[in-house]
C-alpha positions as CSV (number, residue, x, y, z in Angstrom):
1,M,0.0,0.0,0.0
2,P,2.6,2.5,-0.8
3,L,1.9,6.1,-1.7
4,I,4.9,7.5,-3.7
5,T,5.8,11.1,-4.0
6,I,8.5,12.1,-6.5
7,T,9.8,15.6,-6.2
8,S,12.2,17.2,-8.6
9,L,12.9,20.4,-10.5
10,K,10.3,21.6,-13.0
11,G,11.0,20.6,-16.6
12,R,10.8,16.8,-16.7
13,T,8.8,15.5,-19.6
14,A,5.8,13.2,-19.2
15,E,7.9,10.4,-20.7
16,E,10.6,11.0,-18.1
17,K,8.1,10.9,-15.3
18,Q,6.5,7.7,-16.7
19,K,9.9,6.0,-16.8
20,I,10.8,7.2,-13.2
21,G,7.4,6.0,-12.0
22,E,7.9,2.7,-13.6
23,A,11.4,2.3,-12.0
24,V,10.0,3.1,-8.6
25,H,7.0,0.8,-9.0
26,A,9.2,-2.1,-10.2
27,A,11.4,-1.6,-7.1
28,I,8.5,-1.7,-4.6
29,V,6.9,-4.7,-6.4
30,E,10.3,-6.4,-6.0
31,G,9.9,-5.6,-2.3
32,G,6.6,-7.5,-2.1
33,V,4.0,-4.9,-3.1
34,P,1.2,-6.2,-5.4
35,P,1.7,-5.1,-9.0
36,T,-1.8,-3.4,-9.1
37,D,-1.0,-1.3,-6.0
38,R,0.2,1.8,-7.7
39,F,-0.4,5.3,-6.4
40,Q,2.2,8.0,-7.4
41,R,2.3,11.7,-7.6
42,F,4.9,14.0,-9.0
43,L,5.8,17.4,-7.6
44,D,7.6,19.8,-10.0
45,L,9.2,22.7,-8.2
46,E,10.9,25.9,-9.3
47,P,14.5,26.1,-8.2
48,E,13.7,28.6,-5.4
49,N,11.3,26.0,-3.9
50,F,13.6,23.0,-4.1
51,L,16.6,23.6,-1.9
52,Y,19.2,21.0,-1.0
53,D,22.8,20.6,-0.1
54,K,24.8,19.3,-3.0
55,Y,27.2,17.2,-0.9
56,Y,25.5,16.1,2.3
57,P,26.4,13.8,3.9
58,N,29.7,13.0,2.1
59,L,29.1,12.9,-1.7
60,E,32.2,13.1,-3.9
61,N,30.7,14.7,-7.0
62,G,27.6,16.3,-5.6
63,R,24.0,16.4,-6.7
64,T,23.0,18.0,-10.0
65,E,19.8,19.5,-11.4
66,N,18.7,15.9,-12.1
67,F,18.3,15.4,-8.3
68,V,15.1,13.7,-7.2
69,I,13.5,13.0,-3.8
70,I,11.4,9.8,-3.7
71,E,9.2,9.4,-0.6
72,I,7.7,6.0,-0.1
73,L,4.9,5.9,2.4
74,L,4.0,2.3,3.3
75,S,2.5,0.2,6.0
76,V,4.7,-0.8,9.0
77,G,6.4,-4.1,9.0
78,R,8.9,-4.1,6.1
79,S,12.3,-5.2,7.3
80,V,15.6,-3.4,6.7
81,K,16.4,-6.3,4.3
82,V,13.3,-5.6,2.2
83,K,14.0,-1.8,2.2
84,R,17.6,-2.5,1.0
85,K,16.3,-4.7,-1.8
86,I,13.9,-1.9,-2.9
87,L,16.8,0.6,-2.8
88,E,19.1,-1.7,-4.8
89,T,16.4,-2.3,-7.5
90,L,15.5,1.3,-7.6
91,I,19.0,2.6,-8.0
92,T,19.7,0.0,-10.7
93,K,16.6,0.9,-12.7
94,L,17.3,4.6,-12.4
95,Q,20.9,4.2,-13.5
96,D,19.4,2.6,-16.6
97,L,17.7,5.9,-17.1
98,S,21.0,7.8,-16.8
99,F,20.6,8.8,-13.1
100,N,23.7,9.2,-11.0
101,P,23.0,7.4,-7.7
102,E,24.2,10.7,-6.0
103,D,21.1,12.3,-7.5
104,V,18.6,9.9,-5.8
105,F,17.3,10.6,-2.2
106,V,14.9,8.1,-0.8
107,S,12.8,8.4,2.4
108,F,10.8,5.5,3.7
109,Q,7.9,6.5,5.9
110,E,5.7,4.0,7.7
111,T,2.2,4.2,9.0
112,A,-0.2,1.7,10.7
113,W,-2.4,-0.4,8.5
114,E,-5.6,1.2,9.8
115,N,-4.5,4.6,8.5
116,W,-5.4,3.7,4.9
117,S,-8.7,4.3,3.1
118,F,-8.5,3.7,-0.6
119,A,-12.2,4.5,-1.4
120,K,-15.6,5.0,0.1
121,G,-14.2,5.9,3.5
122,E,-13.6,2.3,4.3
123,I,-10.6,1.0,6.2
124,L,-9.7,-2.3,4.6
125,H,-7.1,-3.6,7.1
126,A,-8.4,-2.7,10.6
C-alpha cells in the first residue's frame, strides 16, 4: 500500500516521469507490493522552492539538477532487508535511465495499516 511522492525540479517531460514512476514501481513490487497497488504523484518545483545541499552527507561529485527525492509511504512491517532490496532495485533501474546514484534521495515513511482508506471511507485492514 505505498503512496509514492516524487519531487524534482520543474521541466521533466511526461515520458521521463513515466519512466521514473515505472522504475519506482518495479522496485516496490520487487519488495513485495502487489503489481496493481500503484499510487504515485509528481511534484515539480521551481529552483527557489527546491533547496538541498549538493554534498551532504559525504558525496564526492555532488547532486545535479537531475536530483530527485522519492518518498515511499508504506505500512509498517517491512524489514531493513526488504528496504535495502527496494533501494538496490530502484538505483539499478534509475541508473538505466542515466541517473547518477548521488542524485537519488529516498525516504521511507511508515504508517499503521488502519491509516489507509482507498475509497468510500472504508478502512480495509483494521
